[in-house]
N, C-alpha and C positions, 0 to 999 in steps of 0.2 A: 458525519464522521468520514474519515478518509484513511486509507492504508496504502502502503508501498508494496509493489511487487517487482521482482527481477526475473529475467529470463535466463535459463541455464545454458543457452547455446544450442539446445536440441528442440527448442520450441515449447519447453515446459516452463510455466510461470509459477513462482512460489512467493509466499508472503515473506516479508522481511520481519524478523523477530528480534526482540531485545535480548539482553543478557539473561533474563529470567525465563526465556522461551516463549513468552507471550507475543502475539502479533502486535507490532507497533501501530497504534491508531492515533489519529489527530483530529481535533475539533475543526481546524481550519485547513483548507487546501494549501494555503501559503506555507503553513508550518510543515506540512508533509513534504512539499517540494524543497524547502530549505534543508530538512533532514536528509532527503534523498541526495541532494548535492553534497552534503557533508559525508555521507556514508559511501557514496560511489562517485567521487568527483571526476575521475578520468572517464568513466562510461558516460556520465551526463554531458561532459564537454564533447566527447566523440560523437554523440548522437546529433549534435548540431551540424556536423559535417558529413555524416554517413547516412545512408538511406534507411537503415533499420532502427528499431527501438529495442532496447534491452531492459529498460526500466519504465515503470509507469506508476501513476498515482490513481487509485481507484476510489470512487465514492461508495461507501457502505450504505446501502439502502435498508431502511427499517421496514419490516412487514409485520402483519398481524401476529405471526408466530413469536415475534420478539416482545410483544406487549405482555404485561402481567395478566395472568388469568384471574377472572373474577371468582370470589369464593363460592363454593357450591353450598346451597342451602337445603 
């Protein structure tokens, strides 16, 4: 899973959310990058020519806390 983050200009990164308020997540990195380019076309293009990054695609790693708990017997 992947998600998109954007920097606010003060160094604070936040998740990009959909109209329902949920974090946008994607199964494939290519899909996340395509949506990033659609949502922030000017920033994505500017990043090619400037030194800083204001957007990023992050891999969401699964850990054991995300797994279903076995039933207690």
